[in-house]
PALO-154278 format. One record per residue (C-alpha): residue number from 1; residue in one letter; z, y, x. Coordinates in pm, 1 decimal. Layout:
# residues N
 num residuo       up    north     east
 NUM       a        Z        Y        X
...
//
This chain:
# residues 233
 num residuo       up    north     east
   1       m  12683.1   5815.3  10801.3
   2       l  12482.9   5531.3  10565.3
   3       k  12219.1   5672.9  10325.1
   4       r  12030.7   5425.6  10105.1
   5       r  11813.9   5451.4   9768.0
   6       l  11990.0   5248.1   9588.6
   7       k  11869.3   5197.8   9217.7
   8       i  12046.3   5069.1   8882.4
   9       c  11867.6   4915.0   8635.9
  10       a  12074.8   4965.7   8284.1
  11       s  12012.8   4598.7   8147.2
  12       i  12005.4   4708.8   7699.0
  13       g  12070.5   4385.9   7464.2
  14       i  12123.3   4563.3   7133.2
  15       r  12067.1   4358.7   6744.1
  16       n  11893.9   4676.2   6610.4
  17       v  11532.1   4744.1   6699.2
  18       e  11581.9   5087.2   6605.1
  19       m  11818.5   5179.9   6838.4
  20       l  11615.3   5101.4   7092.7
  21       n  11529.0   5469.8   7205.2
  22       e  11827.0   5591.7   7178.3
  23       k  11942.8   5326.0   7447.9
  24       i  11690.6   5363.6   7698.2
  25       k  11820.8   5753.4   7671.6
  26       e  12177.8   5685.2   7708.5
  27       a  12064.5   5483.7   8017.3
  28       f  11922.9   5773.4   8218.7
  29       n  12200.2   6042.0   8111.1
  30       l  12433.1   5741.9   8244.0
  31       g  12260.8   5768.5   8578.4
  32       s  12030.0   5453.3   8528.8
  33       d  11668.5   5450.3   8749.4
  34       l  11485.2   5138.9   8538.2
  35       f  11616.6   4962.3   8201.7
  36       e  11568.5   4594.4   8122.0
  37       v  11498.3   4522.0   7760.0
  38       r  11716.3   4174.2   7645.8
  39       v  11430.2   4132.1   7381.7
  40       d  11643.6   3795.3   7313.8
  41       y  11926.6   4033.3   7151.4
  42       l  11719.9   4152.8   6894.8
  43       s  11787.1   4039.7   6519.5
  44       e  11403.9   4153.9   6460.5
  45       i  11146.7   4217.0   6712.1
  46       n  10929.7   4470.1   6597.7
  47       f  10626.5   4541.4   6901.9
  48       t  10545.4   4859.4   6681.2
  49       i  10899.4   5030.6   6693.7
  50       m  10943.0   4861.8   7053.0
  51       k  10611.0   5039.2   7206.3
  52       e  10709.1   5356.4   7037.9
  53       a  11065.0   5346.6   7204.4
  54       i  10897.9   5259.7   7548.1
  55       k  10600.8   5502.1   7563.0
  56       n  10737.7   5742.5   7800.9
  57       y  10929.2   5502.4   8074.7
  58       v  10644.2   5191.2   8084.0
  59       d  10712.9   5283.8   8439.0
  60       k  11055.2   5201.0   8465.2
  61       c  11092.8   4939.3   8206.1
  62       i  11148.4   4557.1   8259.1
  63       l  11087.6   4333.3   7930.9
  64       t  11232.1   4009.7   7935.8
  65       c  11353.2   3742.2   7636.9
  66       r  11542.6   3519.2   7787.7
  67       a  11563.4   3128.8   7679.0
  68       k  11905.1   2995.3   7552.8
  69       s  11905.8   2755.2   7864.5
  70       e  11868.5   3047.8   8113.3
  71       g  12169.6   3184.2   7877.6
  72       g  11963.3   3391.3   7647.9
  73       e  11981.6   3480.1   7272.4
  74       f  11612.6   3364.0   7146.2
  75       n  11684.6   3148.9   6867.1
  76       g  11330.9   3075.6   6818.3
  77       s  11122.1   2740.5   6919.6
  78       e  10968.7   2798.7   7297.4
  79       k  10618.8   2794.0   7157.4
  80       e  10732.9   3123.6   6966.8
  81       r  10892.4   3235.9   7235.1
  82       q  10600.8   3226.5   7434.8
  83       e  10437.7   3414.6   7150.7
  84       v  10677.9   3687.4   7182.0
  85       l  10585.8   3728.6   7564.8
  86       f  10253.7   3722.2   7533.0
  87       n  10265.1   4023.7   7280.2
  88       l  10537.3   4200.3   7504.1
  89       s  10253.9   4201.9   7788.5
  90       k  10016.5   4408.9   7557.8
  91       l  10292.7   4669.9   7591.7
  92       k  10220.8   4694.0   7996.5
  93       p  10571.6   4742.0   8112.1
  94       a  10646.8   4764.2   8457.9
  95       y  10791.8   4486.4   8495.8
  96       m  10822.2   4134.6   8318.7
  97       d  11095.2   3885.9   8368.5
  98       i  10997.3   3545.9   8366.0
  99       e  11207.0   3206.7   8395.6
 100       l  11083.3   2976.0   8676.6
 101       s  11083.0   2696.6   8494.2
 102       f  10855.7   2857.8   8247.5
 103       a  10625.3   2992.2   8517.2
 104       q  10612.2   2650.6   8681.6
 105       k  10450.8   2554.4   8344.3
 106       n  10254.0   2846.8   8230.1
 107       p  10075.0   2904.0   8545.7
 108       e   9782.0   3053.4   8344.3
 109       f  10060.8   3308.1   8141.8
 110       l  10181.4   3415.6   8475.6
 111       n   9807.7   3493.2   8541.3
 112       l   9730.9   3708.4   8222.9
 113       i  10028.0   3932.9   8319.6
 114       k   9917.9   3984.4   8676.3
 115       s   9559.7   4038.4   8532.8
 116       l   9724.2   4333.0   8346.3
 117       g   9925.7   4480.4   8655.4
 118       i  10231.8   4393.4   8516.0
 119       s  10496.6   4304.1   8829.4
 120       i  10686.4   3950.6   8750.6
 121       i  11057.0   3867.6   8829.7
 122       l  11056.8   3561.0   8858.5
 123       s  11424.5   3472.3   8771.7
 124       w  11658.7   3122.5   8792.9
 125       h  11985.0   3111.0   8657.2
 126       n  12335.7   2919.3   8678.3
 127       f  12564.5   3046.7   8443.9
 128       e  12825.6   2741.3   8551.0
 129       y  12854.5   2753.2   8949.2
 130       t  12685.0   2869.5   9226.6
 131       p  12504.0   2572.2   9394.2
 132       s  12468.9   2495.1   9789.6
 133       s  12292.2   2776.4  10018.4
 134       q  12042.8   2563.4  10093.3
 135       f  11973.6   2458.5   9699.5
 136       l  11946.8   2845.3   9682.9
 137       k  11694.0   2867.2   9999.3
 138       d  11461.0   2616.9   9786.4
 139       t  11480.3   2735.9   9465.6
 140       f  11383.9   3109.1   9652.4
 141       d  11088.1   2940.5   9815.3
 142       k  10988.2   2772.5   9532.5
 143       a  10953.7   3102.1   9325.3
 144       k  10873.1   3357.3   9596.7
 145       s  10465.0   3273.6   9568.1
 146       l  10450.8   3271.0   9213.1
 147       g  10641.0   3627.3   9184.5
 148       d  10650.8   3984.3   9277.6
 149       i  11037.4   3977.2   9323.2
 150       v  11296.0   3655.8   9296.5
 151       k  11567.8   3666.8   9113.4
 152       i  11849.5   3426.4   9166.3
 153       v  12199.7   3465.2   8935.8
 154       t  12460.8   3270.6   9026.5
 155       m  12826.6   3229.0   8873.1
 156       a  13098.0   3302.8   9142.0
 157       k  13388.3   3053.2   9098.0
 158       d  13557.3   3215.8   9413.2
 159       f  13497.7   3514.9   9645.7
 160       s  13307.7   3302.5   9889.6
 161       d  13021.0   3201.8   9639.8
 162       n  12900.6   3586.2   9719.7
 163       i  12885.7   3501.6  10085.9
 164       t  12653.1   3205.8   9957.8
 165       i  12448.7   3427.5   9740.9
 166       l  12424.0   3726.2   9957.6
 167       n  12295.0   3498.5  10255.1
 168       l  11972.0   3464.1  10078.3
 169       y  11884.7   3793.7  10187.4
 170       k  11808.1   3685.4  10557.2
 171       y  11488.5   3501.0  10408.3
 172       s  11343.9   3777.3  10173.3
 173       k  11171.2   4080.5  10260.1
 174       p  11286.9   4422.4  10188.0
 175       n  11241.4   4487.0   9777.5
 176       k  11119.4   4138.2   9732.0
 177       l  11441.3   3957.3   9617.8
 178       i  11723.3   4002.7   9370.3
 179       a  12051.7   3759.9   9431.0
 180       f  12371.2   3828.1   9353.5
 181       c  12710.3   3643.0   9128.2
 182       m  12842.4   3716.4   8764.2
 183       g  13125.4   3700.0   8649.8
 184       e  13470.0   3920.7   8775.3
 185       k  13468.2   3685.0   9138.3
 186       g  13142.9   3811.1   9192.5
 187       q  13136.2   4151.3   9128.3
 188       i  13117.3   4267.4   9494.8
 189       s  12773.3   4133.1   9515.6
 190       r  12628.9   4358.5   9206.9
 191       i  12756.2   4610.0   9444.0
 192       l  12618.2   4500.8   9780.5
 193       c  12278.6   4366.2   9717.6
 194       p  12094.9   4662.1   9699.3
 195       i  12226.2   4789.4  10049.4
 196       l  12112.7   4410.7  10182.3
 197       g  11777.4   4484.1  10014.3
 198       s  11747.8   4392.7   9650.2
 199       p  11509.7   4687.4   9476.1
 200       f  11772.4   4730.9   9258.5
 201       t  12088.1   4594.7   9100.6
 202       y  12208.1   4566.4   8695.2
 203       a  12480.9   4718.1   8503.0
 204       s  12531.6   4759.2   8128.4
 205       l  12595.3   5032.5   7880.4
 206       p  12937.5   5101.9   7796.4
 207       g  13036.7   4784.3   7496.7
 208       l  12682.4   4620.9   7563.1
 209       h  12730.2   4390.0   7847.3
 210       t  12438.7   4137.6   7860.7
 211       a  12593.0   3875.2   8148.4
 212       p  12957.4   3848.0   8258.5
 213       a  13132.2   4111.6   8390.8
 214       q  12921.0   4364.0   8460.6
 215       i  12966.5   4701.3   8544.7
 216       i  12875.7   4969.2   8360.9
 217       v  12630.8   5198.5   8483.1
 218       n  12799.0   5533.5   8536.0
 219       e  13154.0   5384.5   8682.0
 220       l  12858.7   5201.3   8939.3
 221       k  12714.7   5497.6   9018.3
 222       e  13054.5   5674.0   9105.8
 223       i  13122.0   5352.2   9340.5
 224       y  12780.2   5448.8   9550.6
 225       e  12888.9   5775.6   9545.3
 226       l  13250.3   5738.4   9714.1
 227       l  13048.8   5514.4   9956.1
 228       e  12826.6   5848.7  10013.5
 229       l  12537.7   5657.4   9951.8
 230       d  12167.7   5834.4   9777.7
 231       h  12059.0   5608.2   9526.4
 232       k  11798.9   5804.2   9400.6
 233       q  11692.3   6011.5   9658.3
//
């Protein structure tokens, strides 16, 4: 009987920062192991309120301020976004998700995050389609030396795209790669990725999807339980 420590990360995308603490508690109540705060979703970014909301959970926290070019909601300039990322680093979460393109242009900022003891998730997204296996491998090779974990997420147009994205795990050590497909046709890769070596997979809170066809935390937990997988051992 297959037993594996599988983890679920709830992605929290809300407009009102004052709801953050409530949504973090909801994520854990539904069975999540970690949570990601999509700071780019917030209509007003208040670092004082954020610090208070995450203070008891910093070891399970990922902070992300996603650029529009990577499917994010941040409305300010890139200079303003960099300032937000700098202030987020002061909160010292366990992880920060930084786009590969940003990391390549701002190595000094990457060094700053590393000096604070924050683990870096280097992310790359394609919301249109899933590129070739070779392209994805090349992207992984570019990113793996810059961050602690590489995250590669693409859109599934058909079932074979799941095979393409999951093949990346052949080239990665355990817990060093998060790779799956978005969209309804990519849901199977969201489920399977932690079985193949991803440190965790992403899910949503009810009514708060932050990516196409995300699975709700408690439903994903039920799937793992049906598979007799213990993701919280």
